[in-house]
N, C-alpha and C positions, 0 to 999 in steps of 0.2 A: 696555698690552696692545693690539695692533692690531686693527681691525674685522676685517681680513683673514684672521686668525687665527681669530677668534670665528666667522665666517660658515660654515666648515666643520664646527666642532664643532655649531652649531645645525642646518645640514642634515643632519648624521649622527643627530642626535636625530629630526628629522623621518622620515628613511629608517627609522630604527628603528622608529618608531611604524607606519609603512606596511607593513614588512616582517612585524611582529608579527601586523598584520591580515590580510596575506596568507597567512600559516601556518594562521591561525584558518579562512580560507576554505577553504583546501586540505584540512584536516582535516574540514571538515564536508560537502565534496563530494568526498570521497575515493574514493566509488564512482563517480563520473564520470569520474574520470580512469584507471580500469581500462581497458587497451586493448581488454580482451574488450568493453565497453560501448561505447566508441567507434567499434569495428570495425562494418562493414557486414556482415560475416559472421556469421551466428547460429551458437551452439554446438551441436553434434550431440547426440543422446540420452544423457544420463547414467544409470548404474547399470545399462543393459541388459546388458551383457557379464558382470556378475555373475549373470546367470539363465540363460546360455546352458550348457544340459547335453545333452551326446550330440546336439548339432546341433541342439537345439529351444529355444525359450523357456519354461522352466519356471515357472509363475507360480502363486502363491496369491493370493487376494482381496486381502491387504494388500499383497503385491508389487505388484498392478496400481494399488491406491489411491496407493502411494509413487511408482511410475513415472508416474502421472497428474498428480500434484502437481509432478514435477521437470520434465517433459518437455512436457505439454499446453500448446498455445499460447494457449489460452483462460485457462490459469490464468496464464501469463507476462504477458498483455495486463492481467489484473487485478491482477497485482502490480506492473505500472508505473503504474495508476490509483493505488494506494495511494503509489506514490513521489509522483506529482503533487501529491496531497494532503499528503504529508508536506512538501514544499517549498512548498507554498502555505501552511502554516502558519509555515513558517520565514518566508516573506515578511510575514507579519503583524508580526514583530518589527523591521521596517525602521525605523519612525520613533524605535526606542531605540537604533540603532546609533551608536557614537561616531565623530566626525570629526575629522580632525587636518589642518590645513592649514599649509603653509609657502610663503613666498614671500621673493623678492629684489628689489629695483629700485634702478637707478641713474640718477641725472638730472645732466647737466654743463650749465651755462647760462653764456652771455657775453653782458653788455649794455652799452651805453654809459651812463654816469652823466651826469645832469643836476643833481646837488645835492651838495654838500662831504659832507652826512649820508651818503652811499653808501660812504665811506671810500675810495674808488678813482676814477679816471677812467674805467678801464675794469672792470665789477664781474665777476668770475669765480667761480661757485660750484659745487661738487659736492656733490650729497645722494644719499647711499646708505641704505636703508632694508631692514631684516630683520625678517620677522615669523613667528611661529609661533602657531597658535591651536588650540585644542582645544574643542569643544563637544557636549554629549549631553543627551539626553532620558531622563527616567524615567519609570515607570509611575506615580508620583504627579502627574505633569504637570509636574515641576520641570525648568528648563532651567538648566543650567549653563556658563557660558563661561571659559575661562582663555586669556589672551593674551599674549604677550611680544613686545615690539619692541624694536629697536635700530636707531639711526639715527647717519650720520656726517655732518656738514656741515664743508666747509672753503671758506673765501674769502679773497680778496685784500683784504677790507676791513680797514682799520686800527682801525675802531671794534669789532671782536668781541673779548670778554673771552676766549673760548676759541676757539682755531683750531688744528687742527680741534676742532670740538666733537663729544663722544660722548655720546649721551643713551640710556638705556635705561629701559623702562616695562614694568611687571607690573600686569596687570588682572584682577580676579575680578569675576564678574557672576552672578548669578542671578535666576530669573524663576518665581515659586510662582503659579500659578492658585487662588485661595482658594473658588472656588464651583463652577466647571465642570470643566469639562473630563473415476448408475450403468445383454444377453438372450443373452450367448454361452452360459451354461451351458444353458439351456433349448432352444437350436438344436442343441448337442451331444447333449443327451437326447433330443430327437425323432429323431434320425438315429439313435441307438442302438436306440430303439423300432422304427423301421421297419426296421432291418437284421433286428432278431429277427423280427419279423413276417413279412419276407420269408424268412428262413432257415427258419421253421416251415411256410410256405406251399410253400417250394422242397422240403422234407423230405415233406411230404403228396403234392405232385405225384410225386417220385421213387417214393415207395411206391405210388400209386395207378397209375402207368404200369407199375412192375413187376406189380402185380396185374393189370392190364389185358393185359398179354403173357402173363400164365399163365392168362387167360380167367376171373379171379375178380372183374372190375369191368365192369360195364355200358360199352359205348365211349363212351357219350354224357357220363357223370361225369368222364372226363378232361379234357373241355373247361372244366369248372367250376374245375379245380385249375390247369389253365393259365391262366385268366383272373385267378384270384386272385395267382398268381406275377406275371403283367405288371403288374397293378394295385399290387402292393406294391413291384415294381421302378421304378416310377414315383414312388411315395413316397418311396423310398431316394434316387433321384437329386434329388428336390426338397429333401429333407433335406440332402444333401451341399452343395448349393449355397446353402442358406439359412445352413449353417454356415459355408462360405467368407464370405460376406457379413458374418455376425457378427464373424467372426475379422478381417476387414479394419477393421471398425469399432473393435474392440477395439486393433488396431495403431495406428490413428488416434489414439486416446484416450490411451494409454501412450505415445505418442512413437516407437514402433519403426519407422514409416514415414519417419522422418527420415533413416535410413541405409540402403542398399540392402541391406547384409549382414543387418541385423536384420530388415528387410522380408521377407527370403525365408526366414528361418526358420519352421518349423511351431511352432506353440503346444501346449504341454504344459500343460493348467491341471488343476491339483490338486485344486482345489475341487470337491465334489460339491454337487448339489441338496439333498440329504437332510440335514435339520437333525440336528445332533448333540446327543444330550442330550434333556432333556425340552424341550417347547414352552413358548416363552415366554409369561408371564401377566403383564399390564400393568394398573396400576389407573388408572382414567382422571384422576382428581384428583391423584393423585400425578406423572402425567406431565405434566398441565398445570402443576402447580406448577414443576416442573424446567425447562419451557419458559419460564416466565416468568423464572425466575433464570440461566437460562444462554444464551437465545436473544441473539446479539450485536446484532439489530434494535433490542433495548430500550435497551442500554447507547449505540447511536449516537442514538438519540432523546433519551436523557438528555443526551448530550453537546448535541446540538441545542436542547434547551430552556434548558440553561445559557447558550448562546449567545444565546438569545432573552432571558434575562434582563437579560445583559449589555447588549444593544441597546436594550432597553426604560429600563435605568438612564440608559445614555448619552444616549439622546434626551431622557429628562427633565432630566439636566444641562444639555445645550444650551439647555434654556428659561430657565435661570437667568442674572441678569445677569453678566457677565465683569468680576469683580474680582481685579485682579492686584497682587501686591506685588513690586517689583523692589529689588534691592539691589546697589551696586557698591561696590569697594575698589580704588584702585590707588596704587601707589607708583613714585616718579620718582628718576632720578639722572642726574648731569651730570658729565663729564670730559673732558680733552684739555688741549691746553697752553694755559695761561691767561696772558694779557697784563695785568700789574699796572699801572695807570695812576696810581695813587695817588703813585707816586715818579717822580723825573725824573732821568733818562730812563726811560722804563717799561721794565721787566724782562720776561722770560719764564719763566714757572714750569712745568716740564714736567710732563705728565699722560698720562693713557690710559685706555682702556677699564675698566681694573679700578677705578679711581675712581668711574666711574659706575655699575658693579655693586655698589661698598659702600654707595654712598647707596641705590641700589636696594634692596637687602636689608636696609638698616639701617633702613628705612621711617621716615624724618626727613622726607620730603616727601610725606605721604599725601593722597590725594583720596577721599572717600567720601560716601556719601549714599544715599537709597532715594527710590523713587516708589511711590504707590499710586494706581492708575487705574481708573475704571470706566465700562465700555461697557454701557450700557443701551437694547437695541433697544426700540424703540414697539411694534413689531410683527415677530414672526418666524414668518411661514407654513412657511418652509422647515424648521424644527425640529419644528413642529407636525406637519408632513405626515411627517417620519421618525418622530415618536413613533407617530403613527396606523398607520404600517407596521410598526413594530416590534410594536405591540400584535397586529395582524392576523396578523401571523407567528407569534407566539406561540400565538393562538388557534387557528391553522391546525394548528400542530403538536400541540396537545393533542388536537385530533380525530384526527390521524394517529395519534397514540398509541393512542387508544381503539380506533380502526379495526384497528392491528395486533394490539391485544390480543384483539379479536373474531375475526380471521382465524386466529390461531394458536389460538385455543380450537377454532375449527371445525376446522382442520388437525389438532390434537392427538386431537380426538373421532374424526374420519374415520380416523386412522391407527391408532387404538385399536380402533375396531370391525372394520377391516380386517384387524387382526392376529386378534380374535377369530374372524371368518369363516374367515381361511386357516387357523387351527388346526383348526377343525371341518371344515373341507374336506379337511385332509390326513388327518384321522382316518378320515373316510367313505371317501375315496379309496383308503386301505389296506384298509379292509374290502370295497369293491367289487372290488380286484385280487385279494384272497385268494378271493373266490367266484368271480371268471373263471377263475382258476387250476384251482380245483376243478371247474368246469363243464366245461373244456377236457379235463381228465384221464377226466372221466365219459363226455364223448362221444367220446373216443379209445378208450376201452375197449368203448363200444359198437359202435363202427366195426371194431373188431378181432373181437368177437364176432359181426359181421355183422347185428346187429339194427338199424342204421341207417345211412344212406348219408354219403359224404363231405361232403355239405352241410353237415350239423350241425357236423361238425368244423371246416370253414374257417368257418363263422359264429361258432362258439366263439374260434377264434383271432382273428377280427376284434375280437370283444369284451374279448378278453385285451389286444391290441395298444391299444385304447381306453382301457382302464382303467389300463393303464401309462401312456399319454400323459396320461390325467386325472392321476394321482398325481404325474407329473413337474411339470405345470402347477401343481399344487396346493403342491407343494413349492417351487418358484419363486416363486408367488405369496407363500407364507410369508416366504420371505427377503426378498423385495422390501417386505412389510408391515412385518418388524422394521426395514429399514432406513427406511422411512416413520415409524416411530415413533422412532427413532434421531434422525432428521433433524428432526422436528416438535418434540422436546424438546432439541434442541442438542447431542447426545450422540453425532453420526454417526461419528466418527473415533476415538471411545474403545475401542469393541471391537477395533480394529485396532492400537492403541497407536500412532496417527500423531499428532503435535504440528506444529502450524504455527508457524513462527519468527516473532516479533516484528518486523516491518520496521522499525519506530519507532527500534529499539535500535541 
């Protein structure tokens, strides 16, 4: 068997190993090979067209949350931070990646001889060597190396028994260390209250104007009505533009401003500020326990503390003496055209690389042994500093966990108290609105009977508008308080049936 026939086989083996490694790398980083990821053009808003109804963007609160998660640029940046951390974890496995190497070298030399022992007056040799090596480290600290080499040596020397000589070698070696190693709803409601108030003032003004024309109203009283109409028209204008600003902010949040078509659409928000059903009642101790069980910050700190424990153990381990046990085993083979000099005249016995491989895998010519080595540093201040830093880091993380627990306890308590206050405020605001409506009806009846002037009717209308605004603010505050409780307890997305995909899978 010729070496030139074996070499392509060995190279094919090496290329197969490298190709398999490349396939694994492409599988690991398949997200990075996506043309959309590699492109400099970012994708447009997703799922937006599904909510276009009658030329408007019709959205529920859940729709807004989903669109925010799908299109908001801050969310996308945070997602990329997760990707960075994921590949950082992947990099931590680098020391345990296997390595395959293959090489082929050839060397021809010609030199004049100065002794008969050279076997020729001009010695000419050709040496070709093929090597394939595989090495890998394991989490136990074990290092394993497997090497195969084959060489061909041909020469014009008459003293060589094999010419050319074909040798092969298989080497196995291991080393084991033994000791170390979310205001658009409120703006919309305020505008509605302002419009209703303006309409009431406009109606009063038109009625008073008609009364003035008929001579039933003193001339000066009409100016009071005109003043109220003008004042409330200003409130409507302010409310309209406040709503526009809030809608623009919502478009930015859900990603509707990424496309001119969706940015030009009017918003049709289906959610109302008024809570549905009974007002929510939360027990403070139960909410705190839910927060401690569900807040992701605690899980992140637990993972960080586990890392600290590993760092401490590793630092302790590095202070130990370095005692290593190494073992090796190799087998050898020889083949080629053999010159038999025991007979006269010498005769040629044909041979080839197959003879060398037969001897190699017959393990008839082994070499084996082991080595026990001890490295004992007299002083290791670097390892001592690493241990000190690991202990300090663990201590810092313990304090961080305690501080987080205190902050979440305060956050949950404040959220529960805010919800209780909002619930009581909603009930009181409803009562105030009911009284304001009854007061306005009474003042209008008095004015129609002529017992009171328009002043009291206008004042009652103002009080009613203030009560409606107060109820709206109380309802919005209640919704925000519910969201604050859900955020504090780690269940903000649960009422909207929204789940976050695990990016690590």
